[in-house]
Structures are given as C-alpha cells and as structure tokens.
C-alpha positions as CSV (number, residue, x, y, z in Angstrom):
1,M,85.5,203.4,160.4
2,N,87.9,205.6,161.8
3,I,87.4,209.2,161.5
4,E,90.6,211.5,161.4
5,I,89.9,214.8,163.0
6,D,92.7,217.5,164.0
7,R,92.8,217.7,167.8
8,N,94.4,221.1,167.4
9,R,91.1,222.5,165.6
10,I,88.3,221.2,167.7
11,P,85.6,223.8,167.5
12,Q,85.2,225.8,170.7
13,H,81.3,225.8,170.8
14,I,79.1,223.1,169.3
15,A,75.5,223.5,169.1
16,I,72.8,221.0,168.2
17,I,69.3,220.4,167.2
18,M,68.5,217.1,168.6
19,D,65.9,216.3,166.0
20,G,64.2,212.8,165.1
21,N,63.3,211.2,168.4
22,G,59.6,210.6,167.6
23,R,60.1,209.3,164.1
24,W,62.8,206.9,165.5
25,A,60.1,205.7,167.7
26,T,57.6,205.7,165.4
27,E,59.3,203.6,163.0
28,R,60.1,200.8,165.9
29,N,56.2,201.1,166.4
30,M,56.8,202.5,169.8
31,P,55.4,205.8,171.8
32,R,57.1,209.0,170.7
33,N,58.3,209.4,174.6
34,Y,60.6,206.0,174.0
35,G,62.4,208.1,171.5
36,H,62.8,210.9,173.9
37,Q,64.4,208.3,176.5
38,A,66.7,207.2,173.8
39,G,67.8,210.7,173.1
40,V,68.9,211.2,176.8
41,E,71.2,208.3,176.3
42,T,72.6,209.8,173.0
43,V,73.2,213.1,175.2
44,R,75.3,211.3,177.8
45,R,77.4,209.6,175.0
46,I,77.9,213.1,172.9
47,T,78.7,214.9,176.3
48,S,81.1,212.7,177.3
49,E,82.9,212.7,174.2
50,C,82.8,216.6,173.5
51,T,84.7,216.8,177.0
52,R,87.1,214.2,175.9
53,L,87.8,215.9,172.5
54,G,88.2,219.4,174.2
55,V,84.8,221.1,173.1
56,K,84.2,224.1,175.8
57,Y,80.7,224.8,175.0
58,L,77.9,222.3,173.9
59,T,74.5,223.7,173.4
60,L,71.7,221.5,173.3
61,Y,68.2,222.5,171.8
62,T,66.1,220.4,174.2
63,F,62.5,221.9,174.4
64,S,61.3,225.1,172.1
65,T,58.8,227.5,173.2
66,E,56.7,226.0,170.1
67,N,56.7,222.5,171.9
68,W,54.5,224.0,174.4
69,N,52.0,223.3,171.7
70,R,52.4,219.5,171.7
71,P,50.1,217.4,173.3
72,S,49.8,217.6,177.3
73,D,50.9,214.0,177.8
74,E,54.0,214.5,175.6
75,V,55.0,217.9,177.4
76,A,54.8,216.3,180.8
77,A,56.6,213.3,179.8
78,L,59.4,215.4,178.6
79,M,59.3,217.7,181.6
80,G,59.8,214.0,183.5
81,L,62.9,213.5,181.4
82,V,64.3,216.8,182.1
83,L,64.2,215.8,185.9
84,S,65.5,212.2,185.3
85,S,68.4,213.2,183.2
86,L,69.4,216.0,185.7
87,E,69.9,213.3,188.3
88,D,72.8,211.8,186.4
89,E,76.3,212.5,187.6
90,I,77.5,212.8,184.2
91,F,78.1,216.4,185.0
92,M,80.7,215.7,188.0
93,K,82.3,212.4,186.4
94,N,83.2,214.6,183.4
95,N,83.9,217.9,185.1
96,V,81.1,219.7,183.4
97,R,79.3,222.7,184.2
98,F,75.6,223.1,183.5
99,R,73.6,226.1,182.4
100,V,70.3,226.7,181.1
101,I,68.8,229.5,178.4
102,G,65.2,230.1,177.8
103,D,62.0,231.1,179.2
104,T,62.3,229.0,182.3
105,K,59.3,230.8,184.2
106,R,57.0,228.7,182.3
107,L,58.5,225.4,183.6
108,P,56.8,223.4,186.2
109,D,58.1,224.6,189.6
110,D,59.9,221.3,190.4
111,V,61.9,221.8,187.2
112,Q,62.7,225.3,187.9
113,Q,64.3,224.3,191.2
114,K,66.3,221.2,189.9
115,L,67.9,223.3,187.2
116,R,68.5,225.9,189.8
117,E,70.1,223.1,191.9
118,T,72.3,221.7,189.3
119,E,73.6,225.1,187.9
120,E,74.8,225.7,191.5
121,H,76.1,221.9,192.1
122,T,78.2,222.0,188.9
123,A,79.5,225.9,189.2
124,A,82.8,224.9,189.8
125,N,83.4,222.5,187.0
126,D,85.8,223.8,184.1
127,A,86.2,220.9,181.6
128,M,83.2,222.1,179.5
129,T,79.8,224.1,179.9
130,M,76.7,221.9,178.7
131,V,74.3,224.7,178.2
132,V,70.3,223.3,177.4
133,A,68.0,225.5,175.5
134,L,64.9,224.7,177.4
135,S,61.6,226.4,176.5
136,Y,63.6,228.4,174.2
137,S,63.2,230.4,170.9
138,A,65.5,232.8,169.1
139,R,62.7,235.1,168.5
140,W,61.6,235.0,172.1
141,E,65.2,235.6,173.3
142,I,65.8,238.6,171.2
143,T,62.5,240.0,172.0
144,Q,63.3,239.6,175.5
145,A,66.8,241.4,175.1
146,V,65.1,244.5,173.6
147,R,62.6,244.5,176.5
148,D,65.7,244.7,178.9
149,I,67.3,247.6,177.1
150,V,63.8,249.4,177.1
151,Q,63.5,248.7,180.6
152,E,67.1,250.1,181.3
153,V,66.3,253.3,179.5
154,H,63.1,253.8,181.6
155,D,64.7,253.0,184.7
156,M,67.4,255.8,184.3
157,Q,64.8,258.1,183.6
158,E,63.1,257.4,186.7
159,M,66.1,258.3,188.6
160,P,66.5,261.8,190.3
161,K,67.6,264.1,187.8
162,N,70.7,265.4,189.5
163,A,73.9,265.5,187.7
164,L,75.9,263.2,189.9
165,K,73.3,260.2,189.0
166,N,73.3,261.2,185.6
167,L,77.0,261.2,185.5
168,L,76.8,257.4,187.3
169,S,74.5,256.1,184.9
170,G,75.7,257.5,182.1
171,G,72.5,256.9,180.0
172,I,71.7,254.7,176.6
173,R,72.5,256.6,173.4
174,A,71.2,255.7,170.1
175,E,75.2,255.2,169.0
176,D,75.6,252.8,172.2
177,I,73.3,250.1,170.5
178,T,75.9,248.1,169.1
179,E,76.1,244.3,168.2
180,E,78.3,243.9,171.2
181,F,75.7,246.0,173.4
182,I,72.9,243.7,172.2
183,S,75.0,240.4,172.7
184,K,75.5,241.4,176.5
185,H,71.7,241.4,176.8
186,M,71.0,237.9,175.0
187,Q,70.8,234.6,177.3
188,T,74.1,233.4,175.8
189,N,76.2,236.3,176.7
190,F,78.5,234.1,179.1
191,M,80.0,231.9,176.3
192,P,81.1,232.5,172.7
193,D,79.0,232.2,169.4
194,P,78.8,228.5,168.1
195,D,81.4,227.6,165.7
196,L,79.4,224.6,164.3
197,L,75.5,224.0,164.2
198,I,74.7,220.0,163.9
199,R,71.0,219.1,162.7
200,T,70.2,215.3,163.0
201,G,67.0,214.0,161.7
202,G,67.0,214.7,157.8
203,E,65.3,218.3,157.9
204,V,67.6,221.1,156.7
205,R,66.6,224.4,158.5
206,V,67.6,226.0,162.2
207,S,64.0,226.0,163.7
208,N,64.2,229.4,165.5
209,Y,67.5,228.3,167.2
210,L,70.3,230.9,168.0
211,L,69.3,233.1,165.3
212,W,71.6,236.2,166.3
213,Q,74.6,233.5,167.3
214,I,74.9,231.6,164.3
215,A,75.2,234.4,161.8
216,Y,78.8,232.9,160.7
217,S,78.5,229.4,162.2
218,E,79.5,226.3,160.0
219,L,76.2,224.3,159.6
220,Y,76.1,220.4,159.2
221,F,72.9,218.5,158.7
222,C,72.6,214.7,158.4
223,D,69.9,212.2,158.2
224,T,70.7,210.2,161.3
225,Y,68.0,210.3,163.9
226,W,69.1,211.9,167.2
227,P,68.9,208.5,169.5
228,D,71.3,206.9,166.8
229,F,73.6,210.1,166.6
230,N,77.2,208.4,168.1
231,E,80.7,209.4,168.6
232,E,81.6,208.4,165.1
233,D,78.8,211.1,163.6
234,L,80.2,213.6,165.8
235,H,83.7,213.1,164.3
236,K,81.9,212.9,160.7
237,A,80.4,216.5,161.6
238,I,83.7,217.9,163.3
239,A,85.9,216.6,160.3
240,D,83.6,218.4,157.8
241,Y,84.0,221.3,159.9
242,Q,87.8,221.2,159.7
243,R,87.8,221.1,156.0
244,R,85.8,224.4,155.6
245,Q,87.4,227.7,155.5
246,R,85.9,230.1,157.7
247,R,85.7,233.6,156.2
248,F,83.3,235.8,158.3
249,G,82.4,237.6,155.4
250,K,85.9,237.9,154.0
251,T,87.0,237.0,150.5
252,E,89.4,234.1,150.4
253,A,92.3,236.3,149.2
254,Q,92.0,238.1,152.3
255,V,91.6,235.0,154.7
256,E,94.7,233.6,152.8
257,G,96.5,237.0,153.4
258,E,96.0,236.9,157.3
259,Q,97.3,233.2,157.6
C-alpha cells in the first residue's frame, strides 16, 4: 500500500512512545526481553526512514522513571540493550546526531559512559538529531527545572552584595518567569517542541511523556505493537498529521486569515 505524503510538509519533530514490546513477545510465547530486542530493530528502521524523509528531530521514549519498578532482570536486560544499540553505526551511516534526556545519574556507570561517548562521537552529524528519553518522566523534568531555577536564585543571593555584581547578575524577578524562561530550563531546550506524537501498542494516553512540550502537538495512536511498526505505519501517521489543521488555540477563521 502506497501512502501519499507531502515531502514539503514533513513534521520537523516527531516524538514516539514505543509501546507493545512485551505484549508482542507474550503473544508469541517468548520472554518480554525478546520483544525489547525486536523493538531495537524497529528503532533502526524508523530512524533511517525519518532521516530519509527530512525529519529533523526524533525523540524516543525508551525507559521511564517508572520503569525502574519493573523486575530487576528485565531492567538489567533493557540496560544491556541500550549498550548494544549504541554500538550500531546507524548514527554515522545516516549522519544522525545522538542526544539523551532524563535522569541519567540513575543509570549504571557503563551505560552513562557509553551515552557520553556516543553523544561526543556524533556531535558533528547534522542530518537529524535522534533523542533518547532514558530514565525520563515529564513530572521529573518539570520538578528538576523548578529546582534549577530556585538554585539560580539562591546562588545569586549568595553573591557579595556589591553594585557591580548585582548589575551583572540582574537577578530573577517574578515577571521573568515566562514560558520561554521555563522552556530554557527543560531537558529539551536544544530543540523545538514535537509537531507529532505517535504512540504504538493500542493504548490512548501520553504516560508522563513530554507534558510541557506537547501542549500543541498533534497526537496519533495506533494498535500496531512497536516491533511491527514499519515505514508504512510511519507514513500513515505523517499523512494523518498532514490532513489536520494546526490552530495553536486560534479559531479556524483566524488560521485561514493568516494563510
């Protein structure tokens, strides 16, 4: 089936909740880890296709802070998969830059080291940026942003009280706390908000993922388990996105007047 998409209106940033790995494996009488391994192959295919289509940012929900509550053997297997997937040369082959967001301090030391190495190794790649949300949740991210802002205020208060330093620091006033100011303290401050959020696996919720950033994202849900999600499914999601009129809180008449 050939899905027609407009190559001139490809979403700049696609975020994906990769759901259904475990259920995919269970239905095949296989352990859940088998599904996670199959899911890595899907990541490779979808990353390549997004690069080919001209997507500039692809953010993948890989491991949530809530996932730490899973059985220890499954968590260990997932950490092993993270390491093995980062060995893949898909980043260099497709000129893809790798970035990570999340509470990475909770990750095993060898995983942290590999993440840093991969970010450094791919820093000059510019066809697309693939972002992995690892040990991530939106509530954690927002909480961390507030903590960082409070710490900035505290650090300023600790500075010597002389006119020059007060002038240079400027301080943080209540009116300085804008949406843009908060966004700069988010983990995702290096990229635009998602245009399109895709969730596979049949569930219809956002599961604590990029809550601040998806305020005006288009949402797309499908029943396909992540290991079965292919290029055609991606095209379907993009075609559905392209059929929608993005209003950003405006009326239909206002949007038409701007066109």
